[in-house]
FIVO-162169 format. One record per atom (N, C-alpha, C): chain; atom name; x, y, z. Coordinates in steps of 0.001 Angstrom, whole numbers, m for minus. Layout:
<nodes>
  kette  atom     east    north       up
      A    CA        X        Y        Z
...
</nodes>
This chain:
<nodes>
  kette  atom     east    north       up
      A     N    m2265   m19858     1672
      A    CA    m1571   m19190     1328
      A     C     m428   m19605      257
      A     N      712   m18929     m185
      A    CA     2101   m19399    m1041
      A     C     1965   m21118     m585
      A     N     2326   m21921    m1472
      A    CA     3538   m22811    m1388
      A     C     4912   m22877    m2016
      A     N     5152   m21842    m2668
      A    CA     6236   m21838    m2889
      A     C     6693   m20611    m3871
      A     N     8064   m20134    m3538
      A    CA     8279   m19196    m4036
      A     C     9812   m19149    m4703
      A     N    10144   m18379    m6112
      A    CA    11488   m18515    m6351
      A     C    12108   m17065    m5982
      A     N    13228   m16803    m4775
      A    CA    13892   m15595    m4448
      A     C    15011   m15262    m5666
      A     N    14691   m14111    m6477
      A    CA    15903   m13809    m7029
      A     C    16475   m12426    m6484
      A     N    17575   m13159    m5422
      A    CA    18553   m12365    m4381
      A     C    19324   m13188    m4350
      A     N    20503   m12573    m4181
      A    CA    21643   m13527    m3661
      A     C    21981   m12654    m2597
      A     N    21228   m12414    m1632
      A    CA    21225   m11252     m555
      A     C    20979   m12412      969
      A     N    22049   m13018     1452
      A    CA    21877   m13811     2597
      A     C    20613   m12963     3644
      A     N    20308   m11650     3864
      A    CA    19703   m11370     4483
      A     C    18188   m11327     3844
      A     N    17769   m10960     2907
      A    CA    16710   m11627     2439
      A     C    15951   m12826     2508
      A     N    17140   m13992     2394
      A    CA    16679   m15048     2599
      A     C    16568   m15369     4210
      A     N    17234   m14978     4680
      A    CA    16793   m15056     6624
      A     C    14940   m14196     6243
      A     N    15254   m13201     6041
      A    CA    13980   m12366     6063
      A     C    12425   m13288     5413
      A     N    12953   m13971     3693
      A    CA    11717   m14295     3683
      A     C    11431   m15478     4496
      A     N    12606   m16629     4874
      A    CA    12412   m17512     5971
      A     C    10986   m17696     7310
      A     N    10961   m16054     7558
      A    CA    10126   m15674     8330
      A     C     9019   m15694     8163
      A     N     8537   m16441     6867
      A    CA     6753   m16164     6403
      A     C     6623   m17617     6564
      A     N     7721   m18381     6580
      A    CA     7519   m19887     6713
      A     C     7050   m20823     5324
      A     N     7382   m19801     4057
      A    CA     6734   m20670     2831
      A     C     8236   m21295     2045
      A     N     8344   m22267     1920
      A    CA     9206   m22785      996
      A     C     9889   m21773       m1
      A     N    11426   m21974     m545
      A    CA    11386   m21553    m1323
      A     C    13023   m21534    m2285
      A     N    13244   m21538    m3249
      A    CA    14371   m21670    m3778
      A     C    15348   m20265    m4400
      A     N    16483   m20382    m4668
      A    CA    16702   m19200    m5267
      A     C    17333   m19252    m6415
      A     N    17146   m18407    m7653
      A    CA    17865   m18081    m8538
      A     C    18306   m16764    m8690
      A     N    19381   m16234    m9455
      A    CA    19808   m15322    m9232
      A     C    20335   m14646   m11029
      A     N    20125   m13606   m11077
      A    CA    20626   m12862   m12516
      A     C    21402   m11858   m12545
      A     N    22841   m11680   m12803
      A    CA    22515   m10016   m13082
      A     C    22390    m9240   m13934
      A     N    21451    m8084   m13374
      A    CA    20527    m7069   m14309
      A     C    21031    m5834   m13869
      A     N    21630    m5100   m14920
      A    CA    21590    m3587   m15174
      A     C    20695    m3257   m14162
      A     N    21278    m2366   m13357
      A    CA    21148    m1591   m12213
      A     C    21310       74   m12596
      A     N    21607      323   m14061
      A    CA    21453     2073   m13500
      A     C    19996     2025   m14550
      A     N    19816     3318   m13904
      A    CA    18456     3642   m14054
      A     C    18197     5433   m14458
      A     N    17617     6261   m15743
      A    CA    17602     7385   m15543
      A     C    16570     7783   m14449
      A     N    15950     7343   m13789
      A    CA    15337     7444   m12964
      A     C    15524     8261   m11791
      A     N    15013     9111   m11095
      A    CA    15600    10239   m10159
      A     C    14860    10407    m9071
      A     N    13467     9725    m8677
      A    CA    12397     9555    m7767
      A     C    13127     8239    m6842
      A     N    13121     8425    m5737
      A    CA    13924     6937    m4985
      A     C    12752     5705    m5392
      A     N    11830     6142    m4636
      A    CA    10737     4949    m4815
      A     C    10291     4326    m6183
      A     N    10796     5372    m7464
      A    CA    10343     4415    m8646
      A     C    11981     3938    m9183
      A     N    12963     4516    m8791
      A    CA    14022     3795    m8831
      A     C    14389     2001    m8379
      A     N    13536     2260    m7002
      A    CA    13874      686    m6417
      A     C    12753     m417    m6726
      A     N    11309      591    m7255
      A    CA    10418     m650    m7868
      A     C    10957     m695    m8905
      A     N    11338      144    m9886
      A    CA    11992     m437   m11472
      A     C    13038    m1603   m11186
      A     N    13895    m1232   m10055
      A    CA    14845    m2287   m10286
      A     C    14794    m3474    m9935
      A     N    13336    m3372    m8858
      A    CA    12682    m5037    m8600
      A     C    12341    m5237    m9916
      A     N    11201    m4908   m10384
      A    CA    10565    m5505   m11246
      A     C    11183    m5945   m12470
      A     N    12958    m5156   m12922
      A    CA    13834    m5987   m13954
      A     C    13988    m6911   m13060
      A     N    14584    m7217   m11736
      A    CA    15123    m7681   m12035
      A     C    14128    m9261   m12059
      A     N    12723    m9336   m11189
      A    CA    11933   m10208   m11583
      A     C    11558   m10670   m13156
      A     N    11470    m9672   m14138
      A    CA    11631    m9984   m15718
      A     C    12276   m10952   m15711
      A     N    14400   m10308   m15669
      A    CA    14896   m11277   m15768
      A     C    14858   m12406   m15620
      A     N    14616   m12773   m14106
      A    CA    14683   m14530   m13985
      A     C    13758   m15210   m14723
      A     N    12384   m14421   m15063
      A    CA    11401   m15362   m15765
      A     C    12005   m15692   m17568
      A     N    12917   m14395   m17870
      A    CA    13620   m14410   m19138
      A     C    14702   m15310   m19490
      A     N    15543   m15320   m18417
      A    CA    16641   m16160   m18441
      A     C    16400   m17845   m17910
      A     N    15218   m18044   m17128
      A    CA    15096   m19712   m16345
      A     C    13123   m19627   m16895
      A     N    13216   m19918   m18437
      A    CA    11773   m20080   m18437
      A     C    11355   m21339   m17899
      A     N    12023   m22233   m18077
      A    CA    10983   m23910   m17356
      A     C    11341   m23366   m15993
      A     N    12017   m23063   m15366
      A    CA    12045   m23089   m13792
      A     C    11033   m21833   m13018
      A     N    10757   m21524   m14073
      A    CA     9662   m20142   m13170
      A     C     8519   m20314   m13863
      A     N     7931   m21378   m14658
      A    CA     6758   m21504   m15253
      A     C     6194   m22142   m13888
      A     N     4596   m21379   m14048
      A    CA     4270   m21989   m12835
      A     C     4205   m21504   m11468
      A     N     5631   m20869   m11261
      A    CA     6093   m20110   m10262
      A     C     6003   m18580    m9733
      A     N     6262   m18290    m8603
      A    CA     5981   m17010    m8273
      A     C     7361   m16613    m7915
      A     N     7546   m15688    m8238
      A    CA     9089   m14755    m8259
      A     C     9198   m13815    m7113
      A     N     9647   m13373    m6370
      A    CA    10138   m12648    m5477
      A     C    11205   m12184    m6429
      A     N    11240   m10802    m6299
      A    CA    12805    m9815    m6537
      A     C    12722    m8280    m5434
      A     N    13892    m7876    m4984
      A    CA    13791    m6799    m4353
      A     C    15062    m6100    m4665
      A     N    14817    m4742    m3976
      A    CA    15998    m3959    m4617
      A     C    16073    m2562    m3441
      A     N    17124    m2326    m2488
      A    CA    17367    m1674    m1605
      A     C    18611     m223    m2006
      A     N    17966     1031    m1411
      A    CA    19055     2073    m1466
      A     C    18779     3010     m261
      A     N    19802     3564       39
      A    CA    19245     4517     1431
      A     C    19329     6126      371
      A     N    18945     6829      995
      A    CA    18723     8316      140
      A     C    18871     9054     1681
      A     N    20054     9823     1335
      A    CA    20214    10999     2582
      A     C    19635    12421     1896
      A     N    18754    13276     1903
      A    CA    18557    14459     1124
      A     C    17948    13916     m338
      A     N    19280    14184     m845
      A    CA    19256    14009    m2625
      A     C    20111    13310    m2907
      A     N    20597    12703    m2097
      A    CA    21740    11397    m2362
      A     C    21856    10343    m2385
      A     N    21543     9590    m3217
      A    CA    21442     8019    m3252
      A     C    22520     7596    m3040
      A     N    22998     6615    m2128
      A    CA    24196     5891    m1095
      A     C    23456     4103    m1783
      A     N    24137     3616    m2702
      A    CA    24125     2299    m2991
      A     C    24671     1456    m2623
      A     N    25276      360    m2640
      A    CA    26418     m112    m2335
      A     C    27856      179    m2693
      A     N    28705      525    m1342
      A    CA    29824      828    m1155
      A     C    30842      312    m2294
      A     N    31539      927    m3291
      A    CA    32333      m20    m4217
      A     C    33728      491    m3670
      A     N    34039      522    m2671
      A    CA    35607      234    m2260
      A     C    35610      779     m733
      A     N    36377      607      370
      A    CA    36765     1067     1411
      A     C    36511     2452     1742
      A     N    37395     3306     1160
      A    CA    37013     4396      986
      A     C    35290     5139      671
      A     N    34705     4428       m1
      A    CA    33659     4839     m664
      A     C    32602     4504      698
      A     N    33191     3123     1131
      A    CA    32141     3164     2720
      A     C    32401     4200     3626
      A     N    33770     4658     3939
      A    CA    33895     5611     4634
      A     C    33148     6815     4655
      A     N    32978     7483     3258
      A    CA    32548     8429     2876
      A     C    31066     8123     3279
      A     N    30829     7232     2863
      A    CA    28685     7075     3461
      A     C    28778     7215     4511
      A     N    29309     6205     5284
      A    CA    28990     6212     7002
      A     C    29565     7854     7073
      A     N    30619     8628     6837
      A    CA    30877    10046     7477
      A     C    29403    11012     6893
      A     N    28475    10554     5780
      A    CA    27764    11145     5810
      A     C    26450    10983     6538
      A     N    26415    10046     6690
      A    CA    25116     9336     7496
      A     C    25318     9918     9020
      A     N    26622     9712     9466
      A    CA    26551     9665    11189
      A     C    25970    11094    11422
      A     N    25122    10924    12573
      A    CA    24191    12127    13001
      A     C    23220    12680    12215
      A     N    23376    12021    11031
      A    CA    21837    12308    10366
      A     C    20894    11523    10304
      A     N    19563    11850     9806
      A    CA    18297    11282     9470
      A     C    18589    11050     8085
      A     N    18317     9818     7586
      A    CA    17674     9728     5987
      A     C    16807     8252     5955
      A     N    16559     7937     4489
      A    CA    15782     7094     4487
      A     C    16169     5997     3683
      A     N    15432     4945     3811
      A    CA    15352     3306     3426
      A     C    14554     3314     2749
      A     N    14359     3237     1313
      A    CA    14047     2354      167
      A     C    13459     1011     m185
      A     N    12823      m68     m321
      A    CA    12805    m1082    m1082
      A     C    12091    m1183    m1433
      A     N    12218    m1554    m2783
      A    CA    11186    m2040    m3772
      A     C    11138    m3679    m4175
      A     N     9742    m3979    m3934
      A    CA     9814    m5430    m4109
      A     C     8704    m6143    m5617
      A     N     9354    m6760    m5960
      A    CA     8026    m7765    m7109
      A     C     7779    m8472    m7226
      A     N     6984    m9076    m7163
      A    CA     6061   m10564    m7279
      A     C     5446   m10812    m8492
      A     N     5895   m12062    m9468
      A    CA     5491   m12073   m10612
      A     C     5234   m13296   m10426
      A     N     3845   m13549   m11069
      A    CA     3586   m15041   m12101
      A     C     3440   m14782   m13775
      A     N     3507   m16132   m14366
      A    CA     3488   m15469   m15469
      A     C     2292   m14258   m16072
      A     N     1477   m14751   m15508
      A    CA     m124   m13425   m15884
      A     C     m180   m12955   m14919
      A     N     1038   m12242   m13786
      A    CA      412   m11076   m13162
      A     C     1710   m11083   m12419
      A     N     1961    m9416   m12369
      A    CA     2763    m8671   m11572
      A     C     2405    m7539   m10826
      A     N     2691    m7661    m9685
      A    CA     2829    m6977    m8593
      A     C     4052    m6212    m7865
      A     N     4701    m4706    m8081
      A    CA     5409    m4421    m7635
      A     C     5206    m3006    m6796
      A     N     6132    m3009    m5705
      A    CA     5583    m1820    m4724
      A     C     7066    m1797    m4417
      A     N     6780     m543    m3048
      A    CA     7601     m255    m2244
      A     C     7434      179    m1177
      A     N     8517     m138     m144
      A    CA     8177      223     1486
      A     C     9593     1804     2013
      A     N     9416     2538     2368
      A    CA    10210     3775     2868
      A     C    10136     3717     4576
      A     N    11408     3559     4802
      A    CA    11407     3560     6790
      A     C    12976     4671     6914
      A     N    12504     5476     7992
      A    CA    13313     6631     8085
      A     C    14172     6118     9610
      A     N    15435     6632     9466
      A    CA    16966     6137    10419
      A     C    17544     7118    10471
      A     N    17499     6893    11943
      A    CA    18280     8386    12604
      A     C    19662     7756    12925
      A     N    20803     7772    12713
      A    CA    22246     7963    13087
      A     C    22838     8742    14064
      A     N    23410     7833    14936
      A    CA    23684     8690    15967
      A     C    25148     9338    15714
      A     N    25459    10420    15886
      A    CA    27353    10775    16006
      A     C    28526     9529    15607
      A     N    29388     9724    14571
      A    CA    29952     8624    14810
      A     C    31463     8897    14577
      A     N    32382     9000    15297
      A    CA    33485     9178    15205
      A     C    34234     8759    14064
      A     N    35787     9307    13515
      A    CA    36580     8435    12856
      A     C    36667     7252    13087
      A     N    37051     7263    14196
      A    CA    37630     5997    14155
      A     C    36534     4601    14733
      A     N    35820     5194    15116
      A    CA    34289     4218    14938
      A     C    33728     3601    13441
      A     N    33907     4707    12701
      A    CA    33708     4494    11311
      A     C    34507     2849    10552
      A     N    36285     3449    10858
      A    CA    36791     2516    10560
      A     C    36793     1377    11484
      A     N    36515     1119    12556
      A    CA    36109       52    13106
      A     C    35026     m812    12388
      A     N    33801      250    12310
      A    CA    32842     m349    11892
      A     C    33000    m1671    10659
      A     N    33729     m948     9562
      A    CA    34061    m1026     8034
      A     C    34793    m2574     8606
      A     N    35519    m2404     9657
      A    CA    36607    m3416     9613
      A     C    35495    m5100    10389
      A     N    34643    m4370    11399
      A    CA    34374    m5703    11880
      A     C    32777    m6472    10591
      A     N    32269    m5368    10225
      A    CA    31028    m5318     9999
      A     C    30878    m5572     7941
      A     N    32241    m5625     7712
      A    CA    32490    m5706     5889
      A     C    31321    m5282     4899
      A     N    30426    m4222     5569
      A    CA    29582    m3881     4812
      A     C    29723    m3284     3115
      A     N    30161    m4111     2340
      A    CA    30400    m3695      668
      A     C    29159    m4437      487
      A     N    28588    m5101      894
      A    CA    27380    m5615       44
      A     C    26143    m5193      471
      A     N    26138    m4090     1521
      A    CA    25318    m3153     1332
      A     C    24719    m1831     1403
      A     N    23680    m1573     1190
      A    CA    23425     m231      179
      A     C    23572      745     1574
      A     N    24138     1871     1378
      A    CA    24449     2838     2776
      A     C    25934     2525     3122
      A     N    26289     1380     2984
      A    CA    27258      532     4014
      A     C    27282      737     5178
      A     N    25677      161     5246
      A    CA    25742     m354     6907
      A     C    24574    m1460     6960
      A     N    24050    m2041     7830
      A    CA    23408    m3211     8105
      A     C    22942    m2440     9549
      A     N    21806    m2424     9752
      A    CA    21049    m2115    10776
      A     C    21060    m2896    12100
      A     N    21472    m4475    11397
      A    CA    21551    m5777    12018
      A     C    22529    m6266    12413
      A     N    23615    m5659    12254
      A    CA    25080    m6012    12669
      A     C    24941    m5397    14296
      A     N    25616    m6432    14874
      A    CA    26211    m6425    15940
      A     C    26725    m4472    16406
      A     N    27431    m4334    15894
      A    CA    28286    m3134    15792
      A     C    27905    m2011    15241
      A     N    26654    m2100    14210
      A    CA    26422    m1408    13383
      A     C    24742     m699    14498
      A     N    24075    m1825    15437
      A    CA    22959    m1112    15816
      A     C    23174     m441    17041
      A     N    24445      140    17290
      A    CA    25258      557    18006
      A     C    24627     2231    17893
      A     N    24846     2377    16308
      A    CA    24576     3542    15754
      A     C    23427     4027    15460
      A     N    22568     3197    15462
      A    CA    20968     3774    14896
      A     C    20252     3898    16113
      A     N    19879     5175    16269
      A    CA    19616     5977    17123
      A     C    18057     6003    17325
      A     N    17071     6122    16289
      A    CA    15600     5548    15880
      A     C    15585     5377    14837
      A     N    14391     4390    14531
      A    CA    13626     4581    12892
      A     C    12535     4481    13344
      A     N    12013     5211    12041
      A    CA    10282     5715    12157
      A     C     9964     5020    11056
      A     N     9145     3667    10937
      A    CA     8808     2457     9747
      A     C     9085     1280    10300
      A     N     9335      412     9065
      A    CA     9688     m963     9539
      A     C    11219    m1190     9393
      A     N    11525    m2257    10223
      A    CA    12846    m2567    10693
      A     C    13573    m3724     9964
      A     N    12338    m4271     9068
      A    CA    12745    m5411     8049
      A     C    12789    m4918     7055
      A     N    12394    m3600     6698
      A    CA    12502    m2671     5255
      A     C    13799    m2612     5409
      A     N    14415    m2176     6731
      A    CA    15934    m1628     5787
      A     C    17198    m2681     5990
      A     N    16548    m3939     6804
      A    CA    17306    m5142     6717
      A     C    17272    m5850     4904
      A     N    16504    m5614     4514
      A    CA    16316    m5745     2582
      A     C    14946    m6288     2433
      A     N    13813    m5930     3056
      A    CA    12692    m6655     2406
      A     C    11632    m6385     3695
      A     N    10538    m5706     3149
      A    CA     9675    m5146     4101
      A     C     8477    m5861     4341
      A     N     9053    m7344     5531
      A    CA     8359    m8378     5154
      A     C     6340    m8329     5591
      A     N     5920    m7124     6444
      A    CA     4599    m7369     6665
      A     C     3804    m6881     5391
      A     N     4256    m6059     4712
      A    CA     3676    m5280     3218
      A     C     3927    m6506     2447
      A     N     4824    m7145     2181
      A    CA     5372    m8015     1486
      A     C     4016    m9255     1577
      A     N     3965    m9493     2945
      A    CA     2381   m10507     3245
      A     C     1582   m10312     2941
      A     N     1280    m9170     3151
      A    CA     m156    m8785     2583
      A     C       m9    m9121     1213
      A     N      782    m8847      465
      A    CA      772    m8664    m1315
      A     C      671    m9769    m1504
      A     N     1457   m11010    m1066
      A    CA      980   m12427    m1279
      A     C      247   m12929    m1417
      A     N    m1066   m12246     m425
      A    CA    m2466   m13119     m558
      A     C    m3190   m12488    m1828
      A     N    m2369   m11461    m2580
      A    CA    m3007   m11426    m3671
      A     C    m3010   m12196    m4831
      A     N    m1943   m13398    m4435
      A    CA    m1566   m14321    m5034
      A     C    m2310   m15699    m5144
      A     N    m2944   m15601    m3906
      A    CA    m3285   m16443    m3750
      A     C    m4610   m17040    m4647
      A     N    m4555   m18830    m4728
      A    CA    m5379   m19512    m5725
      A     C    m6635   m19362    m5504
</nodes>
């Protein structure tokens, strides 16, 4: 199996998920422009994940030489509306108000890159929220502080889990990294 990875992510959740694979890793991050003209959610997350991996290779050439870099990007999609990380408390209220009582999709793109090879893919999971009252939304935001989470929620949050009625697909994808698909893709980088 792979002996070492560089994770290109600030997300503590992605660090926890990558640790499940029992592969040693270091973390390098680089601010990447996340603006895109793309409209298809799968294309968006794949493009942003690829861009993050490419940025790490450009910014840290010595550190990435002979290394495998993993990057990822997650968005929440309700109908035609893309919900990224909330910009403010009011934005989080808006997002959770939209999601409550609805089914939405969580897209996570990931990119694995070595100097001579790059594979970029994505996973999608369907999530159904239970109805939430305005008071429950306010309480959730105060307790979970979901400002670093796409769609303003974390499926793994203690209080947030109370509002997930069902999921169809990979649970870990909703947290931020499709572990099973990632593991299968990592096998394509074995020496």
